[in-house]
C-alpha positions as a Markdown table, in Angstrom:
| # | Residue | x | y | z |
|---|---|---|---|---|
| 1 | Unk | 66.4 | -74.3 | 108.1 |
| 2 | Unk | 65.4 | -74.6 | 111.5 |
| 3 | Unk | 64.6 | -71.6 | 113.4 |
| 4 | Unk | 62.8 | -70.1 | 116.6 |
| 5 | Unk | 60.1 | -67.4 | 116.2 |
| 6 | Unk | 58.2 | -65.3 | 118.7 |
| 7 | Unk | 54.4 | -66.2 | 119.1 |
| 8 | Unk | 52.5 | -63.4 | 118.1 |
| 9 | Unk | 48.9 | -63.3 | 117.2 |
| 10 | Unk | 49.8 | -63.9 | 113.4 |
| 11 | Unk | 51.0 | -67.4 | 114.2 |
| 12 | Unk | 49.5 | -68.3 | 117.5 |
| 13 | Unk | 46.6 | -70.3 | 116.0 |
| 14 | Unk | 49.0 | -72.4 | 114.1 |
| 15 | Unk | 51.1 | -72.9 | 117.1 |
| 16 | Unk | 48.4 | -73.7 | 119.3 |
| 17 | Unk | 47.7 | -76.6 | 116.8 |
| 18 | Unk | 50.8 | -78.5 | 117.0 |
| 19 | Unk | 50.6 | -81.8 | 118.8 |
| 20 | Unk | 52.4 | -84.8 | 119.7 |
| 21 | Unk | 50.9 | -88.1 | 119.6 |
| 22 | Unk | 48.2 | -89.2 | 122.1 |
| 23 | Unk | 51.1 | -91.5 | 123.7 |
| 24 | Unk | 53.2 | -88.6 | 124.2 |
| 25 | Unk | 51.1 | -86.5 | 125.6 |
| 26 | Unk | 51.7 | -87.4 | 129.1 |
| 27 | Unk | 55.3 | -86.5 | 128.6 |
| 28 | Unk | 54.5 | -82.8 | 127.3 |
| 29 | Unk | 51.8 | -80.6 | 127.7 |
| 30 | Unk | 50.4 | -78.8 | 124.5 |
| 31 | Unk | 51.5 | -75.2 | 123.1 |
| 32 | Unk | 48.4 | -73.5 | 124.8 |
| 33 | Unk | 48.7 | -75.2 | 128.1 |
| 34 | Unk | 52.4 | -74.2 | 128.1 |
| 35 | Unk | 51.9 | -70.9 | 127.6 |
| 36 | Unk | 49.1 | -70.8 | 130.2 |
| 37 | Unk | 51.6 | -72.6 | 132.6 |
| 38 | Unk | 54.2 | -70.1 | 131.8 |
| 39 | Unk | 52.0 | -67.0 | 132.6 |
| 40 | Unk | 50.8 | -68.8 | 136.1 |
| 41 | Unk | 54.7 | -69.2 | 137.1 |
| 42 | Unk | 56.0 | -65.6 | 136.4 |
| 43 | Unk | 59.2 | -66.1 | 138.5 |
| 44 | Unk | 60.1 | -69.0 | 136.1 |
| 45 | Unk | 60.4 | -66.2 | 133.6 |
| 46 | Unk | 59.6 | -68.5 | 130.6 |
| 47 | Unk | 60.7 | -67.8 | 127.3 |
| 48 | Unk | 59.1 | -69.6 | 124.4 |
| 49 | Unk | 59.0 | -69.6 | 120.8 |
| 50 | Unk | 57.6 | -71.9 | 117.9 |
| 51 | Unk | 60.0 | -74.0 | 116.0 |
| 52 | Unk | 60.0 | -73.3 | 112.2 |
| 53 | Unk | 61.1 | -75.3 | 109.1 |
| 54 | Unk | 61.4 | -72.5 | 106.7 |
| 55 | Unk | 57.7 | -71.3 | 106.8 |
| 56 | Unk | 56.4 | -74.0 | 108.5 |
| 57 | Unk | 55.7 | -74.4 | 112.1 |
| 58 | Unk | 56.8 | -77.9 | 113.3 |
| 59 | Unk | 56.9 | -77.6 | 117.0 |
| 60 | Unk | 57.3 | -75.6 | 120.3 |
| 61 | Unk | 60.3 | -75.2 | 122.8 |
| 62 | Unk | 60.1 | -73.2 | 126.2 |
| 63 | Unk | 63.0 | -72.6 | 128.6 |
| 64 | Unk | 63.5 | -70.8 | 132.1 |
| 65 | Unk | 66.7 | -68.8 | 131.6 |
| 66 | Unk | 67.2 | -66.4 | 134.6 |
| 67 | Unk | 64.8 | -67.1 | 137.5 |
| 68 | Unk | 63.3 | -65.1 | 139.9 |
| 69 | Unk | 63.0 | -67.6 | 142.6 |
| 70 | Unk | 64.9 | -70.6 | 144.1 |
| 71 | Unk | 61.7 | -72.8 | 143.4 |
| 72 | Unk | 62.8 | -72.8 | 140.0 |
| 73 | Unk | 65.8 | -74.1 | 137.9 |
| 74 | Unk | 67.7 | -71.5 | 135.8 |
| 75 | Unk | 68.8 | -72.5 | 132.2 |
| 76 | Unk | 66.2 | -75.2 | 132.1 |
| 77 | Unk | 64.8 | -76.6 | 129.1 |
| 78 | Unk | 61.1 | -76.8 | 130.0 |
| 79 | Unk | 59.3 | -78.0 | 127.0 |
| 80 | Unk | 60.0 | -79.5 | 123.7 |
| 81 | Unk | 57.2 | -80.3 | 121.4 |
| 82 | Unk | 57.7 | -81.6 | 118.1 |
| 83 | Unk | 54.4 | -82.3 | 116.1 |
| 84 | Unk | 53.7 | -85.9 | 115.4 |
| 85 | Unk | 53.9 | -85.1 | 111.5 |
| 86 | Unk | 57.5 | -83.8 | 111.8 |
| 87 | Unk | 59.0 | -86.1 | 114.3 |
| 88 | Unk | 62.2 | -88.2 | 113.4 |
| 89 | Unk | 63.3 | -85.5 | 110.7 |
| 90 | Unk | 66.1 | -84.0 | 113.2 |
| 91 | Unk | 64.1 | -81.1 | 114.2 |
| 92 | Unk | 64.3 | -81.7 | 117.9 |
| 93 | Unk | 68.0 | -82.1 | 117.8 |
| 94 | Unk | 68.2 | -78.9 | 115.5 |
| 95 | Unk | 66.2 | -77.2 | 118.2 |
| 96 | Unk | 68.4 | -78.3 | 121.1 |
| 97 | Unk | 71.4 | -77.0 | 119.2 |
| 98 | Unk | 69.9 | -73.8 | 119.0 |
| 99 | Unk | 69.1 | -73.4 | 122.5 |
| 100 | Unk | 72.3 | -74.8 | 123.4 |
| 101 | Unk | 73.9 | -72.2 | 121.5 |
| 102 | Unk | 71.6 | -69.6 | 123.2 |
| 103 | Unk | 72.8 | -70.4 | 126.5 |
| 104 | Unk | 76.2 | -70.5 | 125.5 |
| 105 | Unk | 76.3 | -67.1 | 123.8 |
| 106 | Unk | 75.1 | -65.9 | 127.3 |
| 107 | Unk | 77.9 | -67.6 | 129.2 |
| 108 | Unk | 75.9 | -70.6 | 130.7 |
| 109 | Unk | 78.0 | -73.9 | 131.5 |
| 110 | Unk | 75.2 | -75.9 | 132.2 |
| 111 | Unk | 71.8 | -76.8 | 130.9 |
| 112 | Unk | 69.2 | -79.0 | 132.4 |
| 113 | Unk | 65.7 | -80.7 | 131.7 |
| 114 | Unk | 63.6 | -83.1 | 133.4 |
| 115 | Unk | 61.9 | -85.8 | 131.5 |
| 116 | Unk | 58.9 | -88.1 | 132.8 |
| 117 | Unk | 59.5 | -91.8 | 133.3 |
| 118 | Unk | 57.9 | -95.1 | 131.8 |
| 119 | Unk | 57.4 | -96.4 | 128.3 |
| 120 | Unk | 57.9 | -94.0 | 125.7 |
| 121 | Unk | 60.0 | -91.6 | 127.7 |
| 122 | Unk | 62.0 | -89.2 | 125.7 |
| 123 | Unk | 65.2 | -89.7 | 128.1 |
| 124 | Unk | 66.7 | -92.1 | 125.7 |
| 125 | Unk | 66.6 | -89.0 | 123.1 |
| 126 | Unk | 68.0 | -86.4 | 125.4 |
| 127 | Unk | 70.8 | -89.1 | 126.6 |
| 128 | Unk | 71.7 | -89.4 | 122.8 |
| 129 | Unk | 72.0 | -85.8 | 122.7 |
| 130 | Unk | 74.6 | -85.7 | 125.5 |
| 131 | Unk | 72.4 | -85.4 | 128.5 |
| 132 | Unk | 73.4 | -87.1 | 131.8 |
| 133 | Unk | 71.2 | -88.2 | 134.5 |
| 134 | Unk | 72.1 | -86.2 | 137.9 |
| 135 | Unk | 70.5 | -89.3 | 140.2 |
| 136 | Unk | 68.0 | -86.5 | 141.4 |
| 137 | Unk | 64.4 | -85.8 | 140.5 |
| 138 | Unk | 62.5 | -82.7 | 139.7 |
| 139 | Unk | 59.1 | -83.4 | 141.0 |
| 140 | Unk | 58.7 | -86.8 | 139.7 |
| 141 | Unk | 60.7 | -86.3 | 136.5 |
| 142 | Unk | 64.2 | -87.3 | 136.1 |
| 143 | Unk | 66.7 | -84.6 | 136.2 |
| 144 | Unk | 69.3 | -84.4 | 133.5 |
| 145 | Unk | 72.1 | -82.0 | 132.7 |
| 146 | Unk | 74.2 | -81.3 | 129.9 |
| 147 | Unk | 77.4 | -79.7 | 130.2 |
| 148 | Unk | 77.9 | -76.8 | 127.3 |
| 149 | Unk | 80.8 | -74.9 | 128.2 |
């Protein structure tokens, strides 16, 4: 069963060791880098967790929920990383289900994310899940939305 665990001193090393394939690294930063990015962007008000399958860490997810500046998008899936050893086992989908439920329980009707472009982009995964292209960009990434109400 997939669950989200806070990153603490007890599991930080295991969480920071999670990694995607080298080719995927251009689309998502590592766990340590993501946590540092969150600290440098306090108005994004990032929330993040390690993704666990029972007692095994398999990934990392980070969201921006209620933001403190118009420079950020609220209800935004900021990072989703499934370790290369655990990909294609349903952990990404299960994690999205948990994040959608988190937002739905808070009365949120639309969730957002953005993805890089190019060969190996995860855009097809997000579109398969139900995200739609908005026609806009967030930086140089494709902006996607998911209606969850």
